[in-house]
N, C-alpha and C positions, 0 to 999 in steps of 0.2 A: 156074526157074519165073518166070512172068509175075506181077508184083505186082497185087493186086486194087485197083481204084480205091476211094478212100475216099468214102463218102457225105457230101455237104455241103449246106448250106443256101444258097439264093440268093433274097433278098427283092427284089421289085420292086413298083412302084406302078402299078396300072392307071389309065386316064384319070380325071381328077377331074371330078365333076359339081358344078355350082353352082346356087344358087337365090337370087336377089336380090329384095327387096321393091320394090314401086312406091313412089316418093317418097323423101324423105330425112328425117333428123332423129334425135335421140337416141331409143333404144328400138327402132329397126328391127332385124330379125333377118336375118342372112345365113347361109345353110346351105351347107356344103361336104361332099362325101362321095367316097370312093373305096374300092376294095378293095386290100389289100396281098396280093400273091401270093407264095407260096414256090415258085419254079420249080426248086428243087433236089431232091436225091434223099434228103434226111434231114429229119426234123422240126425246126422252129424253136422255140426256147424263147420265152417271153413277152419282150416288149421294149417300146419306146416309139416313137411316131411324132411328127412335128411339122408343124403347119400354119403357114405364114408368108405374109405379104402384102407384095408389092412395089408400093408406091404409085407410080403413074405408069409402071410397067413399064420402069424404067431399070436393072434388074439389082441394085438395092440393096434387100434385104429389110428394111423399116422396122419391121415389127410381127409379133411372134409371136402367133398367134391361139389356139393351144392345143397341148398335148402329150398326146394321148390314149394310154392303155395299149392294147397290142396283145397279145392272148392267144397261146398256142402255135398254130402253123400246121403241119399235117402236110405231108409232101412232096406237091407238086402241088396244095396246098390254098390257100384264100383266107380272108382275115379282113376283114369290112366295118368301116370306120372312118368316122366323120363328126364334124362339129363345127359347132355353131351359134355364131355371133359376134353378140352384141348390140352395136350401135353405141353407143359410150360417148364420154366426153370424151377417151379415149386417142387416138382418130382421128376427126376430123371428116371424114366421107366426102366425096369429091370426084367430080364427074362425070368420066367418062373411062375409059380402059382401064388396068387394074391386073393384076398377075399373082399367082395363088395357087400355093403350092408345098406339096406333101406329101412328106415324106421318112420312110422306114421306118428303124428301128434307128438313131435319131439319136445315141445314145451309143456306137455301134459295139460293143455288147455281144455281138453274134452274129458268130461267125467264118463268113464267106461265101466262096463261090467268086469272086464279083465284088462288090466294095465300091463300084463306081462307078455302079451302076444302081438306087440306092435312092430316087431322087427323080423326081417327075413335076410338071409345071407346066401351068397352064391360064390363059388370059386371061379376066378378068372385066370386062365392060363395064357401067358404071353410068350410067344415063340418068334424069334426074329428069323427072317428068311433072306 
């Protein structure tokens, strides 16, 4: 007999959207959002995502912006996640291009068909006016 394929989860991150305020200074809010999609054939349990910032876009993620909880996602379903980062003394924002990254299942708690497609990145350009 032919073995029946096992249903599995496969979490991916759809493109990240960003919204930056005009101007600079402590207290400005930066918003990031994306959908985490389960393109697998089984439901995913709850897990955690992570937003990180690469200051200067050099491949070194300098700052973790947040680790939002992600609820269960049915097969072929999506989960919206977002994060608002209020500029603080942790990072004095700099004009230029930086990279935001969102990764699903950062603790590798969910067994997936592909563990290499859990992150998406987007460039964020900050210009002061």
